[in-house]
C-alpha positions as CSV (number, residue, x, y, z in Angstrom):
1,M,0.0,-0.1,-0.1
2,M,1.3,3.5,-1.1
3,P,1.5,6.1,1.9
4,M,-0.6,9.3,1.3
5,P,1.3,12.6,1.0
6,S,1.0,14.7,3.9
7,R,-0.5,18.2,3.5
8,A,3.0,19.8,3.6
9,T,4.1,17.9,0.7
10,V,1.0,19.0,-1.6
11,T,1.9,22.0,-3.6
12,T,-0.6,24.4,-4.8
13,P,-0.4,25.9,-8.5
14,V,1.5,29.1,-8.9
15,R,-0.7,32.0,-10.0
16,R,0.7,34.4,-12.5
17,G,-0.6,37.6,-11.2
18,T,-2.9,38.4,-13.9
19,S,-6.6,38.5,-13.2
20,N,-9.9,40.0,-14.3
21,R,-10.1,42.0,-11.2
22,N,-9.1,45.2,-12.8
23,I,-10.6,48.8,-12.5
24,R,-13.6,47.9,-14.5
25,G,-14.5,44.9,-12.2
26,S,-15.3,41.4,-13.2
27,S,-17.5,40.3,-16.0
28,K,-20.5,39.9,-13.6
29,D,-19.8,43.6,-12.4
30,R,-19.8,44.9,-15.9
31,A,-23.0,43.0,-16.8
32,A,-24.7,44.5,-13.8
33,R,-23.6,47.9,-14.7
34,R,-24.8,47.8,-18.2
35,L,-28.2,46.5,-16.8
36,W,-28.4,49.4,-14.6
37,L,-27.6,51.7,-17.3
38,V,-30.3,50.3,-19.4
39,N,-32.9,50.6,-16.5
40,T,-31.9,53.9,-15.3
41,F,-31.4,55.9,-18.6
42,G,-33.7,53.7,-20.7
43,D,-37.1,52.0,-20.5
44,G,-35.7,48.7,-19.2
45,E,-35.0,47.3,-22.6
46,F,-33.5,50.0,-24.8
47,V,-31.6,53.1,-24.0
48,D,-30.1,55.9,-26.1
49,C,-26.8,57.3,-26.3
50,Q,-26.0,60.1,-24.1
51,L,-22.9,61.5,-25.9
52,R,-24.5,61.8,-29.5
53,A,-20.8,62.5,-30.6
54,T,-20.9,61.1,-34.2
55,P,-23.4,61.1,-37.1
56,D,-23.6,57.4,-36.9
57,C,-24.8,57.4,-33.4
58,W,-26.8,54.3,-32.6
59,V,-30.5,55.1,-31.8
60,A,-31.1,52.4,-29.4
61,M,-28.9,49.9,-27.5
62,T,-29.7,47.0,-25.4
63,Q,-27.9,45.6,-22.2
64,W,-25.7,43.8,-24.5
65,T,-24.6,46.6,-26.8
66,V,-24.4,49.6,-24.1
67,S,-21.1,50.8,-23.0
68,A,-20.5,52.8,-19.8
69,D,-18.9,56.1,-20.4
70,R,-17.2,57.9,-17.5
71,I,-18.3,61.5,-17.0
72,V,-15.1,62.4,-15.0
73,P,-12.4,60.3,-17.2
74,G,-10.2,57.8,-15.6
75,A,-7.1,59.9,-16.5
76,L,-8.6,62.5,-14.1
77,G,-9.4,60.1,-11.3
78,G,-13.0,59.1,-12.5
79,S,-14.2,55.5,-11.6
80,Y,-16.8,53.2,-12.8
81,R,-19.4,54.2,-9.8
82,R,-22.9,54.8,-10.7
83,G,-22.9,58.5,-10.2
84,N,-20.2,58.9,-12.9
85,I,-21.3,56.6,-15.7
86,R,-23.9,57.2,-18.7
87,P,-24.7,55.1,-21.5
88,A,-22.8,55.4,-24.7
89,C,-22.7,53.7,-28.0
90,P,-19.5,52.2,-29.3
91,P,-19.0,54.5,-32.1
92,C,-19.3,57.8,-29.6
93,Q,-17.2,55.8,-27.1
94,C,-14.3,55.4,-29.5
95,R,-14.7,58.9,-31.0
96,T,-14.5,60.6,-27.6
97,G,-12.0,58.3,-26.0
98,G,-8.9,59.6,-27.2
99,L,-9.8,63.3,-26.9
100,L,-8.6,63.7,-23.5
101,G,-5.1,62.0,-24.2
102,A,-4.7,64.0,-27.4
103,S,-5.4,67.3,-25.5
104,Q,-3.2,66.5,-22.6
105,A,-0.2,65.6,-25.1
106,K,-1.0,68.8,-26.7
107,A,-0.8,71.0,-23.6
108,R,2.5,69.0,-22.6
109,S,4.0,69.9,-26.0
110,Q,3.2,73.5,-25.6
111,A,4.3,73.9,-22.0
112,P,7.4,76.1,-21.6
């Protein structure tokens, strides 16, 4: 009969340090946030984009197509809390996403 290993000899797998616990939260957190956006800003099924930044702005989005846009950007300390997010369609989200970074880079290049 073979002896059973003691608990001290059993090794646990090494974790790499990557996880889905980033600033946006887990996939369940993001799904709950999208559902909250549709229920709060829409009729519970559809919601309109609050940015209206592009001519091809989507008319109505569902829980699975809406994106959470931060009112105070993350670069300025904004978070994904309910008081700081609004619904946005992906085209508008992409269009406005790089504007803050571009304006900050321009200001740095013009600084004495």
